[in-house]
N, C-alpha and C positions, 0 to 999 in steps of 0.2 A: 501372431499379428496383433498389434496394439489397437484397441478399440477407442472410439471417442469417449465413451463413458469412463475409461481408465485415465484419460488425459485431460478431460474438461470437468471443471467444478464451478458451481454457482453457490456462493455463500450469501445468505439473506438474513436480515434482521436489524433492528435499530440499535442494539446494544453492542458497543465496541468490544467489551470483554468477552462476550459470547462469540462474536465473530473471530476473535483471536483463538479461542478454544477450537473452533471449527478448523482454523488454519493448522492447528496442532494435529488434528485428526488427519488432515491431508498429508501433512509432513510425515507422519508415521506410516501412512498407507503407501506413499511413494518411495520413501527412503528407508530401507532396512537398516543401513548404517547411518545413524543420525548425525555422525560427525561429518558426513558428506553432504549435509543439507545445504542446498544452494537456492536462495530466494532472490528474485529480481522484482522489485516493487516499483510500480508506476501509479501516479495519481492521474485520473482521467483528464482533468483540466490542464495538466502540465505536459501532456504528451505531444511531442512534435513527430510527425509521421516518418520523416527521413531517419531520425535518430532511433525511433522505436523499431522501425523495420530492420535496420542494420543489427540492432541488438537481438531481436527475437529470431531472426533468420540465421544468425551466426551459430554454428554448431559448437556446443560447449564440450570441451575435452575433459571437464571435471564430472561428466555424467549428466543425468537429467536435472533440469531446473524447474522450479515453480515460478511462473510469471504471474504475479499478483497485480491485478488492476483494481485499485480502490475507487469507490464512488463511480462505479462503471456506468451508471445511467447518464453521466455527463460526457461520455465518449463522443467525439465528433463523428459525423456521418462517414467521413473519409477513413477514419481509423477503424470504425466498425466494419466498413466494407473491406478494408485491407485484411483484417483478421479473418473475416468470413471467407474471402477468396483464397487465402493462404493457409487455412487452418491445417491442412494435411502436412504442409511443409513445416509449420511451426511445431506441431506435436511430435515430429520425428525425434527431437531431443528435449522437448519441453512439455510441461503441463501448464494449462492456463486456468487460473482461478479468477472469476469475476466476483467482486464484492459489492453488494448493494445494501444501502442502509434503509431498506423497507422490508416489511414482512412479506413472505412468499405469497400469501393469500391476496394481498393488495396488488402485488405485481401482476398476478393473473387477471385482475379486474381491469387493468389498463391496456386498452386495445393498441395504443401506440407502441407499447412495449412488446406485447405478445405477437404482433404482426411484423415486428422488425426481424430481418433475416438472421442477424447474429444472435439476438436474444431468443428468437424462435428455435434456433439450433441448440442453444444451451438448455432451454426448457425441455426439448425433446430428447437430447442425447447426453447431457452432462449429469454427473453425480450432484444431486441437490443437497445442500446442508442448510436446513432451516433452523434458525436460532430464535429463541424467545427472549423477551426483555428480562433483565435481572438487575438487582441493585449492585452498584460498584462497591467493592471493598474500599476501606479507607486508604487513600494514597496520599503521601506527603511529598513535599518538595525534595526531601532527602531520598525518597524512593526513586523519583525521576533521576536525580543526580547519580545515584548508584547504578541504575540501569544504563545511563548514558556512558559513564566511564568504563563500564563492562562491555560496551559496544553491543548491547542487547537491544536491537532495533524493535522487535515486537513489544518487549517490556517497556521500552522508552515511549513508544507511541501510545501504549495503553495508559501509562502514568500521565502522559501529557493530556490526553482526553479527560481522564478522571480529575485532574487538577482543575481544568477549565470548567468541568461540570459542577465542581464544588464552590466556585466563585460566582458571585452575582455580577461583578465587573471584572473584565480581563485586562484592562489597560496596564496596570502595574505588573500583573502576573506575566503578561507577554514580554515585557521588558526584562523582567527577572530571568525568564527562561532564555531569552536571546543572549543576555549577558553570560549565562552559563555555557551556552553553545559556543560563544566566542572564546571563552576560556578553554573549552575542550579543543577547539580548532587550533588555538595557539600552541597547544602541547604536541601537535603533530611534528614528528622529527623529519619526515620526508619533505624537503622544500617544495617540490612540485605539488604534492598532495595538500600541503599547508596552504599554498597560494590558492588552489581551487576552493578549499573549504572557506577561506576568508572572503573570496568573491561571492560564494553562495550566501554567506551571512551578511555581507554588505548589501546584496540584492534583497535579502529578507528585511533588513533594517529599513531600506528605502520603501519597500512595499507596505510596511506597517506605518511608518511615520509620514511619508509623503503621499502615498497613494491611498491610504486608508483602507487597505485590504484586511479582511478578518485575520487577526493575529494567530488564531489557532490553526487555520488553514495554512498560512504562510510558514509557521513554525513546523508543522507536520512535514511539509515538503522539504524545508531546509534540513530538518533532522534526518530524513531519509537520505538526502543527498550526501551529507557529511559522513554518515555511518556506512554508506556504500562506496565511499571514495577511498 
């Protein structure tokens, strides 16, 4: 019988590269055959309950999946409640990893978090992967480009965050990365997938230029969408 500790993971810590390493630990623990690795990534702010519930309750015929929820402290109350109430159904064919950009010790000090039903469950039953801050290795624009065209989502997200952390201003960098994503999307040979990718990128362009939303956040979401399409 599968236990909650085998299926639930909580990744904590402020450093993206360290959290990525923790994800690799989960990957090796869950999947003996690494070629069968199946990751479904969500950003808490971007989750729509109907779409989310349909995806996580659908049985995967490709074997177990890891459902990764980034920036999990931003999950809406209704999504947290849905996960909590359906946890046993979800873990039948999935593992759930909540990623939080805070140190574990600080999380334990926040009553609002520790008394939440979903996070309380993860504190009590999940496998906890506590990470510590570390200096990012030097990452270049070429690093990001290489990872993007290899369709390496974890590597691309890591490079994206590292690039932004190296710049004092992100205005020009954001537009450069958006341009590269558009170039990658335009190379998609499947017409249906290409159309979806270009819509995602058009939405990202509007969010940055017209709505003034943080470009790093917008690009992280767009990158995840186009590499998962």
